[in-house]
DSSP file (Angstrom, degrees, kcal/mol; ACC not computed):
  #  RESIDUE AA STRUCTURE BP1 BP2  ACC     N-H-->O    O-->H-N    N-H-->O    O-->H-N    TCO  KAPPA ALPHA  PHI   PSI    X-CA   Y-CA   Z-CA
    1    1 A X              0   0    0      0, 0.0     2,-0.3     0, 0.0     0, 0.0   0.000 360.0 360.0 360.0 129.7  115.0  130.3   98.2
    2    2 A X        -     0   0    0      1,-0.1     2,-0.1     0, 0.0     0, 0.0  -0.650 360.0-122.7 -85.1 135.3  113.2  128.3  100.9
    3    3 A X        -     0   0    0     -2,-0.3     2,-0.5     1,-0.1    -1,-0.1  -0.427  24.7-110.9 -76.3 150.2  115.2  127.6  104.1
    4    4 A X        +     0   0    0     -2,-0.1     2,-0.3     4,-0.0    -1,-0.1  -0.723  40.8 174.9 -84.3 124.3  115.8  124.0  105.2
    5    5 A X        -     0   0    0     -2,-0.5     3,-0.0     1,-0.0    46,-0.0  -0.794  50.1 -98.7-118.6 165.0  114.0  123.1  108.4
    6    6 A X  S    S+     0   0    0     -2,-0.3     2,-0.3     1,-0.1    54,-0.0   0.794 113.6  19.1 -55.8 -26.6  113.8  119.8  110.1
    7    7 A X  S    S-     0   0    0      4,-0.0    -1,-0.1     3,-0.0     2,-0.1  -0.997  77.9-133.7-139.5 142.1  110.3  119.4  108.4
    8    8 A X     >  -     0   0    0     -2,-0.3     4,-2.5     1,-0.1     5,-0.2  -0.392  43.6 -93.2 -81.6 175.4  108.9  121.1  105.4
    9    9 A X  H  > S+     0   0    0      1,-0.2     4,-3.1     2,-0.2     5,-0.2   0.905 124.8  50.8 -59.7 -43.6  105.3  122.4  105.7
   10   10 A X  H  > S+     0   0    0      1,-0.2     4,-2.5     2,-0.2    -1,-0.2   0.896 112.0  47.2 -63.7 -39.8  103.7  119.3  104.2
   11   11 A X  H  > S+     0   0    0      2,-0.2     4,-2.5     1,-0.2     5,-0.2   0.919 114.0  48.0 -65.1 -43.3  105.6  117.0  106.6
   12   12 A X  H  X S+     0   0    0     -4,-2.5     4,-2.7     2,-0.2    -2,-0.2   0.933 113.4  47.3 -60.8 -48.4  104.7  119.2  109.6
   13   13 A X  H  X S+     0   0    0     -4,-3.1     4,-2.6    -5,-0.2     5,-0.2   0.921 112.5  49.1 -61.0 -46.5  101.0  119.3  108.6
   14   14 A X  H  X S+     0   0    0     -4,-2.5     4,-2.3    -5,-0.2    -1,-0.2   0.936 115.6  42.3 -61.4 -47.9  100.8  115.5  108.0
   15   15 A X  H  X S+     0   0    0     -4,-2.5     4,-2.6     2,-0.2     5,-0.2   0.898 113.1  53.3 -69.1 -38.9  102.5  114.7  111.3
   16   16 A X  H  X S+     0   0    0     -4,-2.7     4,-2.6    -5,-0.2    -2,-0.2   0.936 111.1  46.3 -57.7 -48.2  100.5  117.3  113.2
   17   17 A X  H  X S+     0   0    0     -4,-2.6     4,-2.9     2,-0.2     5,-0.3   0.906 111.6  51.6 -63.9 -42.7   97.2  115.9  111.8
   18   18 A X  H  X S+     0   0    0     -4,-2.3     4,-1.8    -5,-0.2    -2,-0.2   0.941 113.5  44.0 -58.9 -47.9   98.2  112.3  112.6
   19   19 A X  H  X S+     0   0    0     -4,-2.6     4,-0.8     2,-0.2    -2,-0.2   0.893 115.7  47.9 -66.0 -40.2   99.1  113.3  116.2
   20   20 A X  H >< S+     0   0    0     -4,-2.6     3,-0.9    -5,-0.2     4,-0.3   0.948 113.1  46.0 -66.0 -48.9   95.9  115.4  116.7
   21   21 A X  H >< S+     0   0    0     -4,-2.9     3,-1.1     1,-0.3    -1,-0.2   0.795 104.0  63.5 -68.2 -27.2   93.5  112.8  115.2
   22   22 A X  H 3< S+     0   0    0     -4,-1.8    -1,-0.3    -5,-0.3    -2,-0.2   0.822 105.0  47.6 -62.1 -30.3   95.2  110.0  117.3
   23   23 A X  T << S+     0   0    0     -3,-0.9     2,-0.3    -4,-0.8    -1,-0.2   0.449  94.7  98.6 -91.1  -1.8   94.0  111.9  120.4
   24   24 A X  S <  S-     0   0    0     -3,-1.1     2,-0.2    -4,-0.3     5,-0.1  -0.635  84.6-104.1 -91.3 144.2   90.4  112.4  119.2
   25   25 A X    >   -     0   0    0     -2,-0.3     3,-2.1     1,-0.1     4,-0.3  -0.453  31.3-126.7 -61.0 132.2   87.5  110.3  120.1
   26   26 A X  G >  S+     0   0    0      1,-0.3     3,-1.0     2,-0.2     4,-0.3   0.772 107.7  61.6 -58.7 -27.7   86.7  108.0  117.2
   27   27 A X  G 3  S+     0   0    0      1,-0.2    -1,-0.3     2,-0.1     4,-0.2   0.720 108.0  44.5 -71.9 -18.5   83.1  109.1  117.1
   28   28 A X  G <> S+     0   0    0     -3,-2.1     4,-2.5     1,-0.1    -1,-0.2   0.343  82.3 107.1-101.6   4.5   84.2  112.6  116.4
   29   29 A X  H <> S+     0   0    0     -3,-1.0     4,-2.3    -4,-0.3     5,-0.2   0.886  78.9  45.6 -56.6 -48.3   86.8  111.7  113.8
   30   30 A X  H  > S+     0   0    0     -4,-0.3     4,-2.0     1,-0.2    -1,-0.2   0.900 113.6  50.0 -65.5 -39.7   84.9  113.0  110.7
   31   31 A X  H  > S+     0   0    0      1,-0.2     4,-2.5     2,-0.2    -1,-0.2   0.902 111.6  49.2 -63.5 -40.2   84.0  116.2  112.4
   32   32 A X  H  X S+     0   0    0     -4,-2.5     4,-2.6     2,-0.2    -2,-0.2   0.880 108.2  52.7 -68.3 -37.8   87.6  116.8  113.4
   33   33 A X  H  X S+     0   0    0     -4,-2.3     4,-2.1    -5,-0.2    -1,-0.2   0.916 111.7  46.9 -61.7 -42.4   88.9  116.1  109.9
   34   34 A X  H  X S+     0   0    0     -4,-2.0     4,-2.5     2,-0.2    -2,-0.2   0.914 110.3  53.1 -64.8 -43.3   86.4  118.7  108.6
   35   35 A X  H  X S+     0   0    0     -4,-2.5     4,-1.3     1,-0.2    -2,-0.2   0.924 110.0  48.0 -57.1 -46.0   87.5  121.1  111.3
   36   36 A X  H  < S+     0   0    0     -4,-2.6    -1,-0.2     1,-0.2     3,-0.2   0.900 111.0  50.5 -62.9 -41.0   91.1  120.7  110.3
   37   37 A X  H >< S+     0   0    0     -4,-2.1     3,-0.8     1,-0.2    -1,-0.2   0.897 113.0  45.8 -64.0 -40.6   90.4  121.2  106.7
   38   38 A X  H 3< S+     0   0    0     -4,-2.5    -1,-0.2     1,-0.2    -2,-0.2   0.691 118.7  42.7 -76.3 -18.6   88.4  124.4  107.3
   39   39 A X  T >X  +     0   0    0     -4,-1.3     3,-1.9    -3,-0.2     4,-0.7  -0.170  64.2 134.7-122.6  39.4   91.1  125.8  109.7
   40   40 A X  H <>  +     0   0    0     -3,-0.8     4,-2.4     1,-0.3     5,-0.2   0.744  63.5  75.4 -61.0 -21.8   94.3  125.0  107.9
   41   41 A X  H 3> S+     0   0    0      1,-0.2     4,-2.3     2,-0.2    -1,-0.3   0.814  89.6  58.1 -61.2 -28.3   95.4  128.5  108.7
   42   42 A X  H <> S+     0   0    0     -3,-1.9     4,-2.3     2,-0.2    -1,-0.2   0.929 107.4  46.1 -64.9 -44.4   96.0  127.4  112.3
   43   43 A X  H  X S+     0   0    0     -4,-0.7     4,-2.3     2,-0.2    -2,-0.2   0.918 112.2  50.7 -64.8 -43.2   98.4  124.7  111.1
   44   44 A X  H  X S+     0   0    0     -4,-2.4     4,-2.4     1,-0.2    -1,-0.2   0.900 110.6  50.1 -61.1 -40.5  100.2  127.2  108.8
   45   45 A X  H  X S+     0   0    0     -4,-2.3     4,-2.3     2,-0.2    -1,-0.2   0.900 110.0  49.2 -64.9 -41.2  100.5  129.6  111.8
   46   46 A X  H  X S+     0   0    0     -4,-2.3     4,-2.3     2,-0.2    -2,-0.2   0.868 110.9  50.4 -67.7 -35.8  102.0  126.9  114.0
   47   47 A X  H  X S+     0   0    0     -4,-2.3     4,-2.5     2,-0.2    -2,-0.2   0.919 110.1  50.6 -65.8 -42.3  104.5  126.0  111.3
   48   48 A X  H  X S+     0   0    0     -4,-2.4     4,-2.4     1,-0.2    -2,-0.2   0.912 110.6  49.1 -60.8 -42.9  105.4  129.6  110.9
   49   49 A X  H  X S+     0   0    0     -4,-2.3     4,-2.6     2,-0.2    -1,-0.2   0.912 110.4  50.7 -62.6 -42.9  106.0  129.9  114.7
   50   50 A X  H  X S+     0   0    0     -4,-2.3     4,-2.0     1,-0.2    -2,-0.2   0.907 111.6  48.0 -62.3 -41.7  108.1  126.7  114.7
   51   51 A X  H  X S+     0   0    0     -4,-2.5     4,-2.7     2,-0.2    -1,-0.2   0.897 110.7  51.5 -66.2 -40.4  110.2  128.1  111.9
   52   52 A X  H  X S+     0   0    0     -4,-2.4     4,-3.0     2,-0.2     5,-0.4   0.943 111.0  47.1 -60.5 -48.6  110.6  131.4  113.7
   53   53 A X  H  X>S+     0   0    0     -4,-2.6     4,-2.1     1,-0.2     6,-1.6   0.869 112.6  50.8 -62.0 -36.5  111.7  129.7  116.9
   54   54 A X  H  X5S+     0   0    0     -4,-2.0     4,-0.9     4,-0.3    -1,-0.2   0.928 115.3  42.1 -65.2 -45.9  114.2  127.6  114.9
   55   55 A X  H  <5S+     0   0    0     -4,-2.7    -2,-0.2     1,-0.2    -1,-0.2   0.904 126.6  29.7 -68.3 -43.0  115.6  130.6  113.1
   56   56 A X  H  <5S+     0   0    0     -4,-3.0    -3,-0.2    -5,-0.2    -2,-0.2   0.745 135.3  20.9 -95.3 -25.6  115.9  132.9  116.1
   57   57 A X  H  <5S-     0   0    0     -4,-2.1    -3,-0.2    -5,-0.4    -2,-0.1   0.432  93.9-119.1-124.9  -2.9  116.4  130.7  119.1
   58   58 A X     << +     0   0    0     -4,-0.9     2,-0.5    -5,-0.6    -4,-0.3   0.669  54.2 161.7  71.7  16.1  117.7  127.4  117.6
   59   59 A X        +     0   0    0     -6,-1.6    -1,-0.2     1,-0.2    -2,-0.1  -0.585  10.5 162.6 -74.8 119.3  114.7  125.5  119.0
   60   60 A X    >   +     0   0    0     -2,-0.5     3,-2.0    -3,-0.1    -1,-0.2   0.589  55.5  84.1-109.1 -17.4  114.4  122.2  117.1
   61   61 A X  G >  S+     0   0    0      1,-0.3     3,-1.9     2,-0.2     6,-0.7   0.714  74.7  74.4 -64.6 -19.8  112.1  120.4  119.5
   62   62 A X  G 3  S+     0   0    0      1,-0.3    -1,-0.3     5,-0.2    10,-0.1   0.605  92.9  56.0 -69.1  -8.6  109.0  121.9  117.9
   63   63 A X  G <  S+     0   0    0     -3,-2.0    -1,-0.3   -13,-0.1     2,-0.2   0.330  94.7  86.3-101.9   5.5  109.5  119.6  114.9
   64   64 A X  S <> S-     0   0    0     -3,-1.9     4,-2.7    -4,-0.1     5,-0.2  -0.574  92.4-108.2 -98.2 166.2  109.4  116.5  117.1
   65   65 A X  H  > S+     0   0    0      1,-0.2     4,-2.6     2,-0.2     5,-0.2   0.925 121.4  50.8 -58.3 -44.1  106.4  114.5  118.1
   66   66 A X  H  > S+     0   0    0      1,-0.2     4,-2.6     2,-0.2    -1,-0.2   0.926 111.8  46.7 -60.4 -45.0  106.8  115.8  121.7
   67   67 A X  H  > S+     0   0    0     -6,-0.7     4,-1.6     1,-0.2     5,-0.3   0.891 112.1  50.2 -64.7 -40.2  107.0  119.4  120.5
   68   68 A X  H  <>S+     0   0    0     -4,-2.7     5,-2.6    -7,-0.2     6,-0.4   0.898 113.4  45.7 -65.2 -40.1  104.0  119.0  118.2
   69   69 A X  I  <>S+     0   0    0     -4,-2.6     5,-1.0    -5,-0.2    -2,-0.2   0.909 113.5  49.4 -69.3 -41.2  101.9  117.5  121.0
   70   70 A X  I  <5S+     0   0    0     -4,-2.6    -1,-0.2    -5,-0.2    -2,-0.2   0.750 126.0  19.1 -72.4 -23.8  103.0  120.2  123.6
   71   71 A X  I  X5S+     0   0    0     -4,-1.6     4,-2.4    -5,-0.2     5,-0.2   0.715 130.0  19.0-113.4 -84.0  102.3  123.2  121.3
   72   72 A X  I  >5S+     0   0    0     -5,-0.3     4,-2.5     1,-0.2     5,-0.2   0.880 125.3  48.5 -66.3 -37.7  100.1  123.0  118.3
   73   73 A X  I  ><S+     0   0    0     -5,-2.6     4,-2.1     2,-0.2    -1,-0.2   0.942 114.0  47.2 -65.9 -44.8   98.1  119.9  119.1
   74   74 A X  H  ><S+     0   0    0     -5,-1.0     4,-1.2    -6,-0.4    -2,-0.2   0.901 112.2  50.5 -62.2 -41.7   97.5  121.1  122.7
   75   75 A X  H >X S+     0   0    0     -4,-2.4     4,-0.7     1,-0.2     3,-0.6   0.930 110.2  49.2 -62.3 -45.4   96.4  124.5  121.4
   76   76 A X  H >< S+     0   0    0     -4,-2.5     3,-0.7     1,-0.2    -1,-0.2   0.857 105.8  57.4 -64.5 -34.3   94.0  122.9  118.9
   77   77 A X  H 3< S+     0   0    0     -4,-2.1    -1,-0.2     1,-0.2    -2,-0.2   0.807 103.5  54.6 -65.0 -28.1   92.5  120.7  121.6
   78   78 A X  H <<        0   0    0     -4,-1.2    -1,-0.2    -3,-0.6    -2,-0.2   0.670 360.0 360.0 -79.5 -16.6   91.6  123.9  123.6
   79   79 A X    <<        0   0    0     -3,-0.7    -1,-0.2    -4,-0.7    -2,-0.2   0.478 360.0 360.0 -76.6 360.0   89.7  125.4  120.7
């Protein structure tokens, strides 16, 4: 049985990608889309971390736009 989180993986992934691509230079958009497709494991890992924090620490902000920008989007920008 899958636990209920503020977002399921597909919702998390979709919003994460929207927020990330919004911050990308438009001339790099296609390259960034390809990068995301090839590195979906990063998104899965960040979702797993968000779920862990939710389960163990009650942290819900990682499922908000602010939380997504401050953690996974920022990490991906550094790569």
